[in-house]
DOLO-110982 format. One record per residue (C-alpha): residue in three letters; x, y, z; residue number from 1. Coordinates in pm, whole numbers. Layout:
BEGIN
  code       X       Y       Z  pos
   ALA       X       Y       Z  NUM
...
This chain:
BEGIN
  code       X       Y       Z  pos
   MET    2669    1477    -592    1
   MET    2558    1335    -257    2
   LEU    2194    1387    -157    3
   SER    2090    1411     207    4
   THR    1780    1247     346    5
   LYS    1563    1321     649    6
   ILE    1271    1114     772    7
   LEU     993    1301     949    8
   ARG     705    1162    1156    9
   LEU     403    1388    1132   10
   LYS      49    1387    1260   11
   ARG    -166    1209    1002   12
   GLU    -395    1511     970   13
   ASP     -92    1730     880   14
   LEU      64    1493     626   15
   VAL     -77    1638     303   16
   LEU     -43    2002     408   17
   ILE     321    1969     517   18
   GLN     408    1779     199   19
   TYR     239    2052      -6   20
   ILE     426    2329     178   21
   LEU     766    2158     141   22
   GLU     708    2083    -227   23
   GLY     640    2454    -274   24
   TYR    1007    2522    -200   25
   GLU    1100    2397    -545   26
   GLY    1461    2297    -590   27
   ILE    1538    2260    -219   28
   CYS    1394    1916    -154   29
   SER    1173    1640    -282   30
   ILE     917    1461     -68   31
   SER     797    1103     -73   32
   THR     563     920     160   33
   VAL     730     632     341   34
   ASP     420     512     526   35
   SER      94     707     518   36
   ARG     -58     498     799   37
   VAL     193     639    1049   38
   ALA     258     964     857   39
   LEU     627     914     775   40
   ILE     778    1116     491   41
   ARG    1124    1113     337   42
   VAL    1273    1454     257   43
   THR    1559    1436       8   44
   LEU    1758    1755     -30   45
   MET    2022    1886    -260   46
   PRO    2378    1938    -133   47
   GLY    2442    2275      24   48
   LEU    2075    2339     104   49
   GLU    2072    2186     452   50
   SER    2054    2524     627   51
   ALA    1768    2640     402   52
   LEU    1569    2326     482   53
   SER    1652    2360     850   54
   GLU    1507    2713     851   55
   ILE    1192    2595     674   56
   LEU    1146    2306     918   57
   ASP    1201    2537    1217   58
   ARG     923    2765    1089   59
   LEU     693    2469    1030   60
   ARG     762    2337    1381   61
   SER     611    2657    1521   62
   GLU     278    2555    1365   63
   PHE     292    2175    1339   64
   ASN     406    1897    1567   65
   PHE     652    1658    1398   66
   GLU     980    1486    1475   67
   ASP    1291    1360    1300   68
   VAL    1326     982    1275   69
   PRO    1674     829    1262   70
   PRO    1742     699     908   71
   SER    1839     357    1042   72
   CYS    1501     306    1209   73
   SER    1372     -35    1099   74
   GLU    1017      97    1122   75
   PHE    1041     251     775   76
   GLU    1320      58     601   77
   GLY    1197     -94     279   78
   LYS     851      60     303   79
   SER     688     288      53   80
   SER     329     378     -11   81
């Protein structure tokens, strides 16, 4: 089973709320903070649920400003908080 990962850069003031909302979709993804100072989170999702997560993120983008960060970005590699 291969898990997919997305890194999202949020506004700091939205960090906790977006994490809370995503964690509410139990079984679709898990969330971990990569760096709270710059509001980076890692979203790990189960295989086959990419479209479900994409729909959720599209809805969230209508209310919050955040962006995808390429997984190879050295800004977050090896960091955790």
